[in-house]
Structure formats: structure tokens, C-alpha cells
Backbone bond lengths (Angstrom), bond angles and torsions (degrees), N, CA, C in turn:
res aa  C-N    CA-C-N  psi(-1)  N-CA   C-N-CA  omega(-1)  CA-C   N-CA-C  phi
1 X - - - 1.288 - - 1.535 108.32 -
2 X 1.343 118.80 125.25 1.491 122.33 -179.54 1.489 104.70 -68.35
3 X 1.386 110.60 151.06 1.375 122.82 -173.93 1.586 107.84 -64.38
4 X 1.312 122.01 -38.21 1.393 122.01 -177.02 1.534 111.26 -72.62
5 X 1.353 117.47 -36.05 1.466 122.29 173.29 1.457 108.68 -60.36
6 X 1.467 113.73 -45.64 1.477 114.71 -175.36 1.589 109.10 -62.90
7 X 1.326 117.16 -41.19 1.545 125.01 -179.90 1.442 106.42 -56.11
8 X 1.368 116.45 -51.31 1.515 118.44 -177.06 1.526 111.55 -61.45
9 X 1.351 116.11 -38.95 1.515 118.38 174.29 1.597 110.38 -59.88
10 X 1.194 119.13 -43.55 1.443 122.45 -176.10 1.516 111.85 -67.42
11 X 1.437 114.62 -34.34 1.483 117.42 176.17 1.578 115.95 -70.13
12 X 1.305 114.26 -20.21 1.471 122.49 177.43 1.411 115.31 -79.62
13 X 1.353 119.03 -20.30 1.404 124.89 -174.11 1.459 114.25 -120.77
14 X 1.338 121.35 108.94 1.391 123.32 -171.32 1.577 113.60 -60.59
15 X 1.339 115.44 -29.66 1.402 117.77 174.85 1.484 115.16 -63.30
16 X 1.330 114.19 -43.74 1.477 121.92 -177.23 1.588 109.93 -74.62
17 X 1.321 113.17 -31.07 1.447 123.17 175.19 1.579 112.02 -60.81
18 X 1.348 111.69 -49.69 1.455 119.38 174.56 1.476 115.24 -65.79
19 X 1.205 118.15 -36.74 1.443 123.71 174.05 1.413 113.71 -62.23
20 X 1.383 118.15 -43.97 1.447 120.83 174.56 1.525 117.73 -64.07
21 X 1.436 114.01 -35.52 1.440 121.51 175.95 1.528 110.24 -68.24
22 X 1.344 117.38 -37.59 1.379 115.41 171.41 1.459 124.19 -70.20
23 X 1.426 112.87 -28.46 1.483 118.72 169.01 1.572 111.07 -63.48
24 X 1.297 113.53 -40.46 1.443 118.75 175.68 1.514 109.49 -56.02
25 X 1.424 113.86 -59.66 1.436 119.02 -176.94 1.385 111.57 -51.43
26 X 1.352 120.90 -44.24 1.489 124.83 -174.73 1.555 107.72 -55.07
27 X 1.243 114.92 -34.20 1.650 119.43 -172.82 1.665 105.71 -80.45
28 X 1.302 112.06 -45.36 1.534 115.77 -173.77 1.485 116.66 -109.68
29 X 1.333 115.07 22.19 1.475 117.87 177.93 1.448 111.22 -63.07
30 X 1.319 116.57 159.71 1.458 123.42 174.51 1.484 113.13 96.86
31 X 1.418 115.14 172.58 1.341 121.39 -172.24 1.567 112.43 -81.53
32 X 1.379 116.61 -26.60 1.407 120.10 -170.56 1.528 118.17 -102.81
33 X 1.275 117.15 -16.53 1.532 114.09 -174.16 1.486 117.15 -65.30
34 X 1.348 114.48 -42.58 1.480 120.84 175.97 1.565 113.53 -59.38
35 X 1.355 117.53 -44.91 1.497 118.54 172.39 1.565 110.60 -60.39
36 X 1.240 120.66 -43.55 1.434 121.73 174.65 1.529 115.31 -56.99
37 X 1.316 113.35 -45.01 1.519 116.96 178.71 1.386 108.21 -67.74
38 X 1.401 124.22 -42.17 1.431 126.17 -179.88 1.492 109.59 -63.86
39 X 1.279 121.08 -36.57 1.423 120.40 177.54 1.453 114.73 -64.74
40 X 1.347 116.26 -42.21 1.444 127.80 -176.50 1.471 114.03 -73.73
41 X 1.511 114.63 -14.58 1.417 119.54 171.99 1.537 113.60 -62.01
42 X 1.237 114.16 -22.88 1.460 118.90 -172.40 1.589 109.36 -100.76
43 X 1.471 116.07 19.22 1.423 120.08 171.55 1.443 110.95 117.30
44 X 1.440 111.73 173.19 1.516 119.28 177.45 1.507 114.08 -57.95
45 X 1.289 117.30 141.45 1.331 122.97 177.33 1.633 112.11 -135.96
46 X 1.267 111.34 150.68 1.427 119.33 172.67 1.601 106.84 -88.54
47 X 1.399 113.96 166.12 1.499 116.03 -177.29 1.515 109.14 -60.01
48 X 1.280 119.79 -47.37 1.521 118.90 -175.34 1.624 111.23 -64.78
49 X 1.334 111.26 -31.85 1.474 109.95 177.72 1.513 114.59 -65.74
50 X 1.431 114.90 -41.08 1.388 121.85 178.43 1.641 107.97 -65.94
51 X 1.277 119.32 -40.43 1.371 122.52 -179.96 1.538 106.57 -63.21
52 X 1.319 125.31 -43.25 1.465 127.02 174.80 1.437 114.78 -63.32
53 X 1.386 115.65 -33.90 1.522 119.57 -177.47 1.529 109.97 -72.55
54 X 1.272 115.77 -35.04 1.529 118.89 -166.58 1.559 104.43 -103.94
55 X 1.167 118.17 101.05 1.534 126.91 -178.07 1.522 107.86 -57.14
56 X 1.273 119.04 133.17 1.491 132.48 167.50 1.597 113.53 70.21
57 X 1.374 114.60 16.53 1.527 114.38 174.47 1.450 107.93 -91.23
58 X 1.323 117.60 136.68 1.387 124.51 177.53 1.537 113.29 -76.98
59 X 1.227 113.63 156.55 1.639 110.28 179.52 1.502 112.96 -68.75
60 X 1.382 115.43 -28.87 1.525 115.88 176.49 1.471 110.59 -72.74
61 X 1.317 119.04 -34.58 1.393 119.90 177.59 1.624 114.76 -68.10
62 X 1.244 109.97 -37.97 1.520 121.25 -178.14 1.635 103.70 -66.16
63 X 1.216 112.82 -50.58 1.413 116.67 178.46 1.571 115.35 -56.62
64 X 1.336 116.07 -43.47 1.476 125.27 175.79 1.627 107.82 -59.59
65 X 1.243 112.66 -51.61 1.557 114.57 -172.75 1.515 109.25 -70.62
66 X 1.252 118.53 -34.72 1.503 122.91 177.33 1.488 108.61 -64.88
67 X 1.346 118.42 -36.93 1.478 119.26 176.68 1.519 111.43 -65.25
68 X 1.385 113.99 -50.24 1.576 120.89 174.74 1.458 111.20 -48.04
69 X 1.386 109.92 -52.33 1.577 111.41 -175.29 1.578 112.30 -65.46
70 X 1.283 116.22 -31.82 1.433 118.26 178.54 1.553 111.46 -70.47
71 X 1.381 116.18 -38.17 1.498 120.80 178.37 1.561 107.53 -61.18
72 X 1.437 112.68 -44.01 1.478 115.06 -179.36 1.470 118.27 -78.39
73 X 1.402 115.78 9.26 1.386 115.44 177.18 1.532 118.55 78.00
74 X 1.257 119.29 13.61 1.480 124.93 -179.55 1.429 112.53 -94.24
75 X 1.296 122.06 -35.93 1.492 128.62 -178.45 1.509 110.45 -122.06
76 X 1.261 110.65 142.69 1.484 124.83 177.80 1.480 107.58 -110.90
77 X 1.351 109.14 129.97 1.599 118.41 178.94 1.475 105.29 -111.65
78 X 1.365 113.69 122.17 1.393 122.03 173.77 1.529 114.84 -113.24
79 X 1.344 122.41 121.03 1.422 128.02 174.39 1.467 111.53 -99.05
80 X 1.519 113.25 124.89 1.369 118.43 177.01 1.532 111.12 -100.01
81 X 1.218 119.93 143.64 1.533 124.51 178.74 1.452 107.96 -82.30
82 X 1.259 118.01 74.92 1.434 122.37 171.37 1.573 110.96 -119.67
83 X 1.351 119.38 -179.16 1.384 119.29 173.88 1.470 106.34 -132.34
84 X 1.455 116.56 120.52 1.499 120.96 -10.54 1.545 116.09 -69.44
85 X 1.273 117.43 166.91 1.407 123.61 -172.08 1.571 108.65 -62.66
86 X 1.322 115.55 134.70 1.451 121.53 -178.68 1.485 109.05 -104.41
87 X 1.305 121.07 130.94 1.407 125.37 178.62 1.646 105.37 -123.12
88 X 1.366 109.94 129.49 1.512 114.06 175.20 1.509 108.59 -121.71
89 X 1.278 117.20 148.05 1.580 125.58 176.47 1.475 105.34 -111.65
90 X 1.256 114.94 146.09 1.448 120.74 169.47 1.599 110.50 -154.07
91 X 1.332 113.57 161.93 1.492 114.78 176.69 1.495 110.87 -76.53
92 X 1.374 114.13 141.73 1.464 121.96 176.85 1.624 102.38 -80.93
93 X 1.325 112.63 176.95 1.458 120.10 175.96 1.499 109.48 -54.52
94 X 1.255 117.33 -45.44 1.523 122.62 -179.00 1.572 107.91 -64.92
95 X 1.300 118.50 -45.69 1.501 129.33 175.34 1.485 107.99 -50.38
96 X 1.351 120.46 -47.88 1.469 124.14 -174.51 1.547 107.25 -67.78
97 X 1.325 123.04 -20.94 1.397 115.32 -176.00 1.603 109.64 -78.57
98 X 1.364 118.14 -0.01 1.324 119.27 172.60 1.687 116.40 -74.93
99 X 1.270 110.84 -8.94 1.481 119.43 -175.08 1.518 104.23 -52.70
100 X 1.309 118.90 -56.41 1.472 120.06 -175.06 1.491 115.48 -63.43
101 X 1.374 112.43 -35.57 1.531 118.21 171.99 1.375 111.51 -59.31
102 X 1.160 119.46 -49.05 1.600 121.73 -175.65 1.420 110.50 -73.86
103 X 1.282 122.50 -35.57 1.498 123.06 172.36 1.491 111.32 -58.64
104 X 1.239 117.30 -44.90 1.518 119.43 175.10 1.507 110.20 -61.64
105 X 1.220 117.70 -48.48 1.494 123.16 -179.94 1.476 109.88 -53.07
106 X 1.356 116.96 -51.97 1.425 125.16 -174.67 1.560 108.55 -60.26
107 X 1.343 115.20 -46.89 1.498 124.15 178.72 1.520 108.93 -55.17
108 X 1.371 114.23 -51.03 1.483 116.86 178.07 1.481 109.80 -57.80
109 X 1.334 120.24 -51.50 1.498 120.30 -177.30 1.468 116.93 -57.36
110 X 1.329 113.67 -40.09 1.519 114.66 173.48 1.406 111.79 -65.35
111 X 1.378 129.73 -46.54 1.432 131.09 176.61 1.517 109.43 -60.20
112 X 1.346 119.88 -44.02 1.454 121.47 178.99 1.473 110.84 -65.85
113 X 1.318 121.18 -38.14 1.407 118.73 -177.96 1.556 109.64 -68.31
114 X 1.396 117.51 -37.93 1.432 122.83 177.78 1.456 106.29 -61.50
115 X 1.322 126.62 -54.95 1.449 126.29 -176.71 1.499 110.83 -61.38
116 X 1.249 119.88 -35.10 1.488 122.66 179.85 1.540 110.69 -66.73
117 X 1.385 115.36 -39.44 1.429 119.01 -175.94 1.560 109.04 -76.39
118 X 1.356 113.99 -27.65 1.464 115.49 175.65 1.569 117.41 -63.25
119 X 1.402 108.08 -33.85 1.531 113.56 -176.83 1.558 113.78 -69.65
């Protein structure tokens, strides 16, 4: 079945629609995963770069979230044989598909903030 046809089928069935939403939330749940994905949208980063980019995330939490994202096929971890060892993180092909999702979320947030401040 083609992907577009499958998506149209999911949109017609509320049970399938909710199941797809839950699948998405299982991958990106939590406070930190979207900021990590957003940071990696701008290219490969080392652990410390991510830690500096994402305000108030602890090293332990960043490590945990990166492992979860790697398990779910969103982030790729590359270890280089240098002294000291260099580790870089980047989005996988699947992770890169989040660009359009995050762009829509950011547009909504900016518009929502403006409307809220007007009231």
C-alpha cells in the first residue's frame, strides 16, 4: 500500500488516527526530545554542544534522551577513534522528516504567543 493511501486510511478512522498520534508521542515524549531534535536540525553536534544549546538540561538527562532517540531511529551516534574519543550526534533520515513538523509547531507557537499577548 502506498504511503499516501495508508495515511488517508488512517485519517478516516479515529482509532487509527489516535494510534498514529500515540506512536508519535512515544518517540518524542518528554520535555527534552523536541529541543534536542531542533538543535540537531542545524547539523551534527557533540554532546557538550547540545548541552550548551539546550538551556537547563542536565548531562544525565541529555544522555538518556539521546539514547532513547537513537533506539527509536531518530538520532545517529558516531564515535571517532581519537584521543580523547569524539562522539557526534546527528539526525537520521527519519529524524530529518521532523523539520516540517517542528516548523509548523514553531509557527503555531509564534502566532499563539502573539494572540495571547494581545488579549
